[in-house]
Every structure is written in C-alpha cells, then in structure tokens.
N, C-alpha and C positions, 0 to 999 in steps of 0.2 A: 837476406830480406826476412826470412821467417824463423830460422833457428840456426844454431851453430852448425857449421858444415862438418861433415864427417871426412875430414881431410887429414892426411898424415901418413900416407902410404910409404912403405919402405922404399929407399932409393933403389933404382934399377940401372942396369948397364944401358948404354946407348945402343941403338940399332947396329951401328958399325962394329962396336966391340963384340956384341953377341955373335954377329955373323962371322967375324974374323976368328974369334976364339974357338968356334966350333968347326972351323976349317972349311966352310963352304961359301965364302963370299965370292961373288961373281959380278962382273960389270958387263960382260958381253955374252949374249945367248946365241947359240948356233942352231937351236931346234927349229924345225920347219913350222910355219904358221899358215893354217888354212882358214881363210876368212869366208864367212857365210854372210851374204849381203842382206841387210835389213835397213829400215829407215832410221831408227833411233839407237839400236844396240847391235853391235857385232862382236864376234869373239874369234880369237886365234888360239892355237895350242903351242905352248913352248915346253917341249919335253912332255911331262905329264901334268902340266898346269894350264888350265884354261884362263886366258886373259880376256875378260869381258869388258868392252869399252862402250861407255855411254856418250853419245854425241848427237843431241837433237839438232836437226838441220834448221838453218835460217833463224837461229836464236842464239843470243849471247849466253843463255843459261840452260841447264837441263832441269826439267820439271817432271814430276810423276803424273803423267796423263794416262788416260785409258790405253792409248796406243803403246806408251812406254811399258806400262804394266803388262800388257798382253805379250809384247816382245820379250820382256824379262822372263816371264813364265816359260815361253818357248825355249829360250836359251838355256835356262836352268834345267829344264826337262832333258834337253840334249846332253848337257854336261853330266847330269846324274845317270843317264842311260849309257854313257860312253865308258866302258871298262878301262880304256887307256888313260882316262883322266882321273887323277887322284885328288886334286885340289883346284881351287880357282882364285882368281884375283878380280876384284870389281873396281874399275877405275874410270875416270872421266877423261875424255880427250880435250876438254876445255880447261886450260890451266887455272882459270880463276873461279871455277865452279865445279863442285862434285855433283850435288843435286840441291837446287835452291828451295825445294819443297814441292807440295802438290800443286797441280794446275788449278788455280783459283777459278778459271772459267768453267772447268768441269763441275765444280761445286755450285757456281752461280746458275748453271743451266738446270739444276735439279729443282723440281717443283714441290716435292714433299719430303718430310723428314725420313720417310722410309727409303727413298732413293739415295739420300746421302748416307744413311746407315748401311745400305747394301754396299756402297763403295768402300766404307770402312771395313766391313766384314770380309770383303774380297781381299783387301790389302792385309788384313790380319791373318787370313789363311795362308797367303803367299809367304809372308814374313815368318810365320810359325814354321812352315816347311823349311825355309832357309835356316832358321835357328836350329832346327833338329837335323840338319844335313850331316850325313856321315862323311862327306867330303868337305874338309875345312874350306871356308871362304874368307879371304882377306879383303877388307875394304881399304883401298888406297886413296886417301883423302887429300885433295889439294884444292883450295878455294872454299867457297861457302858450302857447308853441309848442314842444311836447315830443314826443320819441319819433317816432312816425309823422308827427306834425305838422311836425316839423323836416325829416324826410326829404321830405315833400311840398314844403315851402318851398324847400329847396335844389335841387329839381328844376325850379323855376321859373327864368325868365331874369333876374328882378330881385326884390329883397326890400326893402321899406320897413317900418320899425317905429316905434311910438310910444316916445318916450324917457320912460318912467315906471316906477314900482316894480313894477307888475303884469306888465309885458312882460319875459318871460324865455324864453330858448331853451336847449335841452339834449337830451341823449340818455340818459335815465335807465333804459334797458332793463337795464343791468348790475345795477341794484338789484333787479330782478325775476328775476335769474338767467338772462337771455337776452341777445341782442345786437340791434342795429338790423337789421331784416330786410327793409327795402324799398329797399335800395341805399345806405343810410347809410354802411356800412363802406367803400364804394368811392368815394362822392362827397366825403365829408368830408376825407379826406387830400388830394384834388386841390384842394379849395377853400381850406383853411386850413393845409395842410402836415401832414406825418405826425406830428411831435411834438405839435402842438396837437390834432390829431384823436384821437390816443391819449388825451390828457388828458381831452377831452370824453367819450369813450366809456367809459374805464376808471374815471372818478370818478362819472359820472352827475350832476354838479353843474349847477345852473342858472347861466346866463350872462345878465347884464343886457344890455339893448339897446345901450348905449353901448360896452360891451366887445365885444359881438358885431360891431359895426361895425369896430372896430379889428382884429379877427381876420379879417374878410372874410366873416362869415356874413350880415351885413346890408349893403346898399349905401347906404341913406339913412335918416336919422332924422327924425321929425316930432315937434315939441314938443306936448305935450298942451295943450288949451284949458281955460280956466277956466269958471266958471259964467256962464250967460246966460239966455236964454229957455228953454233946455233944460238938463238936467243935464250936468256937465262930460264924463262918460264918453260920453254920446250925441253931444255936439258934437264930441268928439275923433274918434270913429268916422266921423262924417260928413266931417270935414276930412281924415282919413286916406284915405278913399275918393276924395275930390276930387283930392288930391295923387297918389294911385296911378293914377287915370284919366289925369291929365295926363302922368305918366311913361310910361304904356302907349302913349299917342299918340306921345310923343317917341321911344320905342323902335321903333314901327311906321314912323315917318317917318325913321328912321336919324339923328335929331338927338341921341340919347343912345346911348352904347355900353354894352352889358351887361357888358363886360369891365372889371374893376377894375384901377386902377393899383397895382402892387405896390411895396413899399418895398425898400430895399437888403437888409435882413436877410432878408426873404422870398425875394428872388431868390437870395441866397447859400445859404439853406437848401435851396431847390429844386435848385440846382446840386449841393450836397453829396449830395442824395438820388439823384443819377444815378451816384454812385460806389458800386459793390457793397460795398466794405469798410465804408464809412460806414453804409450801410443795415443790414448785418449787426450792426454794433456797436450801433445804435439798437435793433434787435429784441432783442438780447441784454440790454442794460441795462434795457429795459422789462420783459422777462420776469423778470429777476432781482428787480426791485423788486416785481412782482406776487407772485411766489412767496414773497418775504420777508413781505409783508403778509398773504397768504391762507394761508400754509403749504401751498399746493398743494391746499387743500380746497374751493376755490371755482372751478368750471370755467369760468364765463362770461368772466372777463377773459382767460384763456389762449386761449380760442376766438376772442375778438375779435382778439388779436394774430395768431393763425394766419390768420384770414380776410383781414385787412388785408395781411399778408405775401403771401398767395396772389395777391391782386389786383395788387399791385405787381410781383411777380416773374414771374407767369404771364399777366397780362393781365386785363382787365375781365370777359370771359366766364367765365373760371375763378373769378374773385373772386365774381361774382354767384352762381354755382352753389354755391361753398363757403359763401357767406352763407346761402342758403336751407337747405342741408343741415344746417349747424351750428345754425341757428335752430330747425329741427325737433327736432334731438337735444337741445338745451338745454331746450326747453319741456317735455320729458318727464322731466327729471332730478328727483330728490327735492329738490334744493336750490331749483330754480325753483318747484316746487309749494309748498314751505314759504314761500318769499318772497312768492309770490302770495297765499297764505293770510294772511300777516301784513298784506299790503296791504288785503285785504278786511276784515280785522279793524279796521284803522285807519280805514277808511271808515265802518264801522258805529259806531265809537266817536265819530266826529265828528257823527253824526246826533243831533239833539235829540229825545229820546223824550218830553220833557215839554211840548212846545208852547211857545207864546209866553208869557213871564212876565206875570202879571196886573198887576204893578207894576214899573215900570222901576227898576233898581238904579242909585243915584247915589252911595252911600257904601259903603265896604268896610272892615272891621276885620280885621286878621290877627294871630293870637296865635302868636308864635314868629318870630324874624327870622333863622332859619337859611337854609340854601341854598334850601329849598323855599319858605319864607315870603317871602324877599326876591325870589325869582323871580316869585311870584304878585303881589307888590307892583309889580314893574317893569311887567309886562304890563297890570296894572290901571291904573296911572298913564298908560301909553301910550294906553289906551282912554278916558281922560278922567274916570276915577272918582276921587272924593275918597277917598284911601286913608290909613288909620291903621295903623301898624306898631308892635306891642308885643312886648317880650321881657322875660324874667325879670331880665336884667342889662343895665346900660348898655353894657358891652363888646360883648355879643351884638347889641344894638340898633345900635351903631355900625358893626359889621361888615356887618349887613344893609343899613344906609343906604348904606355905601360901595359895596356890590354893586349897588344900584339906580342910584347915580350913575355907576358904571363902565359899566353897560349902556346908559345914556342917552348917555354920551360915545362909545361905540362906534357907536350909531345915528347920531350927528352925524358921526362920522368916515366912515361908509359912506353918508352923505347920505340916510339913511332918515328923518332928523329935522333940522329947523333949530335953531340955537341959540336963536333967539327963541321958538319954540314950546316948546323944552325948559325955558327959564326960566319961561315962563308956566305950564306944568303943574306944575313943581316948587315 
C-alpha cells in the first residue's frame, strides 16, 4: 500500500527438519503436568517448560480483557519465580483463535482519554517485561492472532504458527478508529521494517501464516494434521504444542537462536532507514497517500504515522508515551465510537436468533442471477449445497454462471480451494 516491502529473507529449514537434524524431535511427552485453576489462563509444566493455555470460558474467541491481563501477569510471575522452569509456551486451547484482540467493551466503558491511555500503559509494561524475559517464551499460534494478540505474540522471543486458512495475523485497530496500543507501533517497524509495518497497521488486513513467515512476523510454520482418532483441529493443536515445547527447550539450551536471518533486501532497507532524508521521504509519501484516500477525515492512520515517526526519531520511550496518549485520544473520537458501533452491529447480525434449523438444508434455489443472486450461489456451492440458479433470460443466467466460476477460480488461485474439490462441487 505505502512503499515497497522489505521482503526477501533467506530461505530457512522447516520446523520438522530443524528439530530432527538436531536430534531432539519428540511427539510424546511424559513429564508431569500440575495445573493451577484460573478462569481464563492455566498452565502446566512439561519437563522444564511451562505450557500456558489461554481459554476464555463461554466465548468462541479469546480477547485481552482486564481479567485476562491480570491472570496473565499472575501466571508469568509464577513462571519467572520458579527456578525449575527454564522456558515457556503460550498457546490457545481454542483451535480457531489464538487471541482475537483487545476486549472492545473494555474500551467502550472508558469515559476519558486518560482511562484508555492507562490501559495502554499497563499493557505496554506487561509486554515489555515479557520481551525482556530471561526465560524464552514461544508463542504457538493457531487461528486468529489479531490486534492485542499480535502485540502479545511479537513480544515473545519466538513465534510458531500453523499453516492453514484459519491462522491469520494482523493489526486491525485502524478499522476501529484507533491504533495498536500495547507496543505494536514500536515493535512492528523493528521486526518487519518500516514500510511493511506501515502497510500492516494502515490497512488492517489479515496476513496468512506463510506470508507472515516471509515478512518475519513468524519464525516457523507447522503443517496441520489430518483426521485421526481425534478431530484434525484438536490433533493439530496438540502437535503445535509439542513442537513449541521442543523449540522452547532448544531456546533455553541455546541450541536455537531467536534471531532471524535477514535477506539482502531487508538489510538494504534497514540501512536506508538510517539515512534521515530517506526516512523523511517515506513519512511524506505515506502521509500523502493516506490523505488522498481519507481526505483527511479519518484521524487514526495519521496518528499511526505520527507515533511510528516519534519512536524512530526520538527513541522508544518517547514512542511508547506517544502511543498510549494517541491511543487514548483516538478512542474518544466520534469516528472511533461510530466504527465500534458498526462492529457491535456486525457481531449482532452474525448471531443466529432462530436457533438450530429443524431440518438440514441440502438444496437451494435462487431466483435471479444478478450480482446478489450469483454471490449467494457461489457461497452456497462452497458450503456443499446443491444449488439451482434461475433467471428470466439466458444472457442473465450466463453472466451469473460466469461470476460463480470466476469466484471459484479466485479461490483456487489463492489456495482456498483445490481444483479437484472445485470440479467435484461444480
């Protein structure tokens, strides 16, 4: 979106090969596990590795609420104080979600910018302590890792993610009229480079795990497992945990380096960012593009640029302070409140008010093959429904059919669907 990406890192071995070549791959752990009961976060110990599991009750997703934050601090303090624990793994018990972001209701309940800024500062302090941990922490990511979840993950010393469709990383705060408030504006530029960091934060788009690895957001990928005695999602989570525990041991033993090898393009981009004139040109170009797209009516993107610039030009302390202040200011704007209202509306619309259907739908007939009808046909075919599309004219029917085929071809192109499956359902 804003500048050429600093991508081109040197190719690396897969997680499986690294583990096997160093002689410590393991699929079954025999260490005892002592569980301490909490509401959102529990942990057990496997050997000398603490496995911290996030699982908010009565919710399909994990979010960073005040309760989760408080329990996380408690758990990490226990881990740091235990001399028998040398490293840790942070993982979600929900297969489709690592952490979906901060609890929006927590922000909506705040009445002043100072209240919101305080939430930001508390998260900054926690994640900074995590970042400086002498005991390496591995983030094992499966499912959505967004907003505060991404900020938590990049504060860990190592990140491993499952390579599947559900695993995405991103910083969607800008879509709610705010900015990353837990250190993300300062860590992302250092991790992936300034151009790529701007693109992540200014677009709010989701990044798939394989692309995240190329960018440097993820260190290793784990292939998902197929069906067996347990559902695929459950088997994959268990395998991800095993791999993460092994890597945590390797990091503690200094057999694995948390530092990633950077490619030539990344090194050149990093060098270019040391030149003041180049930096100013990047800030200028990014701001020009943002103003062109938003007409200056959308404050969050401009604040993101300002906060990133402050951190680079004046140092991390000034950057973190600016981040928390701007986070508080943005949360109180009418634009942010309107966008959060839209978000809540979308969530309500997704809820099924009618309960479970008494009879499973297997066939669907659609009258009208226009844009709407063809779109409904495409998603219905993707769900495995036998779909009949009807239109008043053959020309209209042909256009609708072509739209469905085009959508399927795009799914194949983006590897969301295999050609074999496409031919089977069509």
